[in-house]
C-alpha positions as CSV (number, residue, x, y, z in Angstrom):
1,M,12.5,16.9,-12.4
2,R,14.0,14.1,-10.3
3,H,11.7,11.1,-9.8
4,K,11.0,10.3,-6.1
5,S,10.1,7.1,-4.4
6,F,6.7,7.3,-2.7
7,L,5.5,4.8,-0.1
8,F,1.8,4.9,0.7
9,L,0.9,3.1,3.9
10,Q,-2.8,2.3,4.0
11,T,-3.8,1.6,7.5
12,R,-7.6,2.3,7.2
13,A,-10.3,-0.2,6.2
14,P,-12.3,0.5,3.0
15,L,-15.4,1.7,5.0
16,D,-13.2,4.3,6.8
17,A,-11.1,5.4,3.9
18,G,-13.0,4.8,0.6
19,P,-11.4,4.6,-2.8
20,E,-10.4,8.2,-2.7
21,A,-7.7,7.2,-0.2
22,F,-5.6,6.1,-3.3
23,D,-6.0,9.4,-5.2
24,L,-2.6,10.8,-4.2
25,A,-0.9,7.4,-5.0
26,L,-2.4,7.5,-8.4
27,T,-1.4,11.1,-9.0
28,A,2.2,10.2,-8.1
29,A,2.1,7.2,-10.4
30,A,0.8,9.4,-13.2
31,F,4.0,11.5,-13.0
32,D,6.1,8.4,-13.3
33,H,7.3,8.4,-9.7
34,D,8.2,5.1,-8.1
35,V,5.1,4.2,-6.1
36,R,4.7,1.5,-3.5
37,L,1.6,0.7,-1.6
38,V,1.7,-1.2,1.7
39,L,-1.5,-2.4,3.4
40,A,-1.1,-2.7,7.2
41,D,-3.4,-2.8,10.3
42,E,-7.0,-2.4,9.2
43,G,-5.8,-1.6,5.7
44,V,-5.4,-5.3,5.0
45,Q,-9.3,-5.4,4.8
46,W,-8.8,-4.0,1.3
47,L,-7.8,-7.5,0.3
48,R,-11.3,-8.7,1.2
49,S,-13.2,-6.0,-0.6
50,G,-10.7,-5.8,-3.5
51,L,-8.4,-3.0,-4.4
52,P,-9.7,-0.7,-7.1
53,E,-8.6,-2.0,-10.5
54,L,-6.9,1.3,-11.4
55,V,-4.8,1.1,-8.3
56,E,-3.6,-2.4,-9.1
57,E,-2.7,-1.3,-12.6
58,A,-0.9,2.0,-11.7
59,I,1.1,1.1,-8.6
60,D,4.6,-0.3,-9.1
61,Q,4.5,-2.6,-6.0
62,I,1.7,-3.6,-3.7
63,A,2.6,-5.3,-0.4
64,V,0.9,-6.3,2.8
65,E,2.3,-6.5,6.3
66,Q,2.3,-10.2,7.2
67,E,1.7,-9.6,10.9
68,S,-1.4,-7.6,10.1
69,L,-2.7,-10.4,8.0
70,A,-1.9,-13.0,10.7
71,E,-3.6,-10.9,13.4
72,R,-6.8,-11.0,11.3
73,G,-6.6,-14.6,10.2
74,M,-6.2,-13.7,6.6
75,A,-3.9,-14.9,3.9
76,A,-2.3,-12.9,1.1
77,P,-3.6,-13.5,-2.4
78,S,-1.2,-14.4,-5.1
79,G,0.7,-11.4,-6.7
80,I,0.8,-9.5,-3.4
81,D,4.2,-9.3,-1.7
82,L,4.5,-9.9,2.0
83,V,6.5,-7.6,4.2
84,A,7.5,-8.2,7.8
85,R,7.1,-5.4,10.3
86,E,10.9,-5.0,10.6
87,E,11.2,-4.7,6.8
88,L,8.5,-2.1,6.7
89,A,10.6,0.2,8.9
90,V,13.4,-0.2,6.3
91,L,11.0,0.6,3.4
92,L,9.8,3.7,5.2
93,A,13.3,5.0,5.9
94,G,14.3,4.4,2.3
95,S,11.4,6.3,0.7
96,D,11.7,10.0,-0.3
97,V,8.0,10.6,0.6
98,V,5.8,8.6,3.0
99,V,2.0,9.1,3.1
100,T,-0.1,7.3,5.8
101,A,-3.8,7.0,5.4
């Protein structure tokens, strides 16, 4: 089976989405697919509450949209990549599977 690249775009806050929002990303990672997680819009609130530890361990790359952070007066913690809105469009186009939550 060919490995696919998955991009999970989390746009919902923890109170709206809950940790089960990451179940599909974890499943894809368990099957050794390339998995990226991008936090955008209200999804950046996960940085305040903290991403589930299992997500941090299983996902290949975690990034946050810098404009979403700036709009909310937040800064990215170390170890999290910043992605500009224009770059996000390129990432979306280059992924085999895109899931928005």
